[in-house]
C-alpha positions in Angstrom: 42.5 86.8 121.0 41.3 90.3 119.9 37.9 90.9 122.2 40.3 90.0 125.4 42.8 92.1 124.9 39.6 94.9 124.4 37.5 93.7 127.6 40.7 94.3 129.3 41.1 97.8 127.9 37.7 98.5 128.3 38.2 97.4 131.6 40.6 99.5 132.6 40.0 102.4 131.0 36.2 102.3 133.4 38.7 101.8 136.6 40.3 104.6 136.2 37.2 106.5 135.6 35.3 105.3 138.3 38.5 106.1 140.7 39.0 109.9 139.2 35.1 109.9 139.7 35.9 110.4 143.9 38.2 112.8 143.7 36.8 116.5 144.4 38.3 119.0 142.2 40.2 121.4 144.0 40.9 125.5 144.4 44.2 125.8 146.2 44.6 128.9 148.5 48.3 130.6 149.1 49.5 133.1 152.0 53.2 135.0 152.1 53.9 135.7 155.1 57.6 137.3 155.1 60.2 138.2 158.5 63.6 139.3 159.0 63.7 135.8 160.6 62.3 133.7 156.7 59.2 133.6 155.2 55.9 130.9 155.5 54.4 129.8 153.0 50.8 127.5 152.8 49.1 125.8 150.8 45.5 125.1 151.7 43.8 122.6 149.4 39.6 123.6 148.7 36.6 121.9 147.8 35.6 123.4 143.9 31.9 123.1 144.9 32.4 123.3 148.5 34.5 125.5 149.7 35.4 123.3 152.4 38.8 122.0 153.4 40.4 119.2 152.6 44.2 119.4 152.9 47.4 122.1 153.5 50.8 122.2 153.0 53.0 124.6 155.1 56.8 125.5 153.9 59.1 127.6 156.4 62.2 128.7 155.5 65.2 130.7 156.5 66.3 134.3 156.0 68.1 133.0 153.3 65.9 130.7 151.5 66.7 127.1 152.5 63.6 125.1 153.5 63.9 124.5 157.1 60.2 122.5 157.4 57.8 121.5 155.2 54.8 120.3 157.2 51.4 118.7 155.4 48.5 118.2 157.2 44.3 117.0 156.8 41.3 118.5 157.5 38.7 116.2 160.2 35.3 118.4 160.7 35.6 117.4 164.3 39.4 117.5 165.0 40.0 120.3 162.7 43.5 120.1 161.0 45.6 116.5 161.9 49.1 116.6 161.0 50.3 114.2 158.5 54.0 114.3 158.0 57.0 116.8 159.1 59.7 117.2 157.1 62.8 118.6 159.2 66.2 119.8 156.9 68.8 120.8 158.5 72.6 122.2 156.6 75.6 120.9 156.8 78.9 123.8 157.1 79.3 123.7 153.7 75.5 124.8 152.7 74.7 121.2 151.9 71.6 119.7 152.7 71.3 117.0 155.4 69.3 114.1 155.0 65.2 115.7 155.9 63.8 114.4 159.3 60.8 112.6 160.1 57.9 113.5 162.2 55.2 112.3 162.8 51.4 113.0 164.2 51.2 112.0 168.2 47.0 111.6 167.4 47.2 111.1 171.6 48.4 115.0 172.4 47.7 116.6 168.7 51.1 117.4 168.1 54.4 116.7 165.9 56.2 114.1 167.7 59.9 115.2 169.2 
């Protein structure tokens, strides 16, 4: 019985290690642009060893600091940035957030679906 528990434990550890081994270490680069209309924050995730882009997330805020959009992209070496998901945020008259609207990437037209 103890042997089965020990083997199960060791198997779980080995699976965890092998899954972690395929995850590249990343560095995060950021850019923040403030305008009269609001703010755009962009976070770029790159492979630490090669500096190759992996993914990026872009946040758009209005002048009051409320998040309007969150867009997530993955890098494709032949096509460039490909959208993964876009969340659009709206606010009630009382300034409370409404449920976000989820948009998908239109692969045919290379833009967010309407």
